[in-house]
Every structure is written in C-alpha cells, then in structure tokens.
N, C-alpha and C positions, 0 to 999 in steps of 0.2 A: 630362456631367461631374458628378463626385462632390464634393460640397461637405462638408467637415468643419468643425471649429471655427475660429474666428479668422481666417477669410477663405482657408484652405488649401483648393486645388481640385485635383483629379487627373482627367485624361482620357485614356483609351487612344486612340492614333492608329493609322492605317491600317496602318503597318508593324509594329504590335506594340509599339511605344515608349510611353512615357507623358509626357505634357506636364503639369507641375506649375506652378501659379501661386499666388503669394500676394497676396491683395487687402489694401488698407489696413484692412479691417474686414471683417465678415461679411456687410455689405449686397450684394445682387446687382450692384447699379451702381456699387460701391466701385471706385476706381482700382486698376490692377494696380501693385504696387510691386516684385515681382521674379518671374522665371520662368525655367524650366529644362525641357530635354527629355533624357529618359534613353532610350537605345535598350533593345531587348528585353533584351539580355545585362545591362546596367546595372541595370534594373528587378529581373530575376531575381536579381541579386547582393544588391540591398537586401532582397528578400524572404528569400532564405536567410541573410542575416546578422542579420536581427532573430529568426529562428526560435530556438527553444530549443536552446542549445548552439552557437550561431553557425554560421557558413557553412563547409560541407564541399563537396568536389567532388560527392558524392551529392546533397546538398541543393541545390545550384546546378543540377544537371542536372534536377532534379524540379521546382524552381521555373520554369525554362525550359519544361519540357513542360507544365506546369498552365498557365502564361500563354499559351503558344501555341496551347493546344488549342481555344480559343474561336474562333479564325479560321483554323484549319487549318494552322497554321505547324508545321513539323519542327523540333524542336530540333536545333541542330547538335551534332555530334559532339564530346566534350571531346578537347582535344590529348592 
C-alpha cells in the first residue's frame, strides 16, 4: 500500500482497481475514517483528469493502457 501524507493510502487491487483509505492521521495503526474503491476505468479517469490540459478520450485511453500494463490487462476499446 502506498502511503502519502496525512493518512491517505492507495493500493492497487487484483482486478486493476484502486482501494483508497483515509486514516485518522499518518500513524500506521491509526483508525480508518473513510475508504473508497475505484474500478480500473474510474482510476484511469482520475489520472487523465489531473493531467495537464484535463481529460480527453486519448488521455483516458492512454491512462487505461498504462495502468493495465502491469498486470497484463488489455484496455477496453472506447465506444
């Protein structure tokens, strides 16, 4: 699990989604105060949206390909 500041943690899950948790503070044993699961497409949309210039269909496609590459996922074709 990737830990960033203030108790925010990110973890890739087996299906390619991302589990995000917010702990009360940065301590490893701090209680979880919020959590969310983003599927592969939602996570790719987040990445594309925060890229310079914002999300486009091409950036979304590239984010899906980049994120899926590590586990051999094939990006679904855009509609």
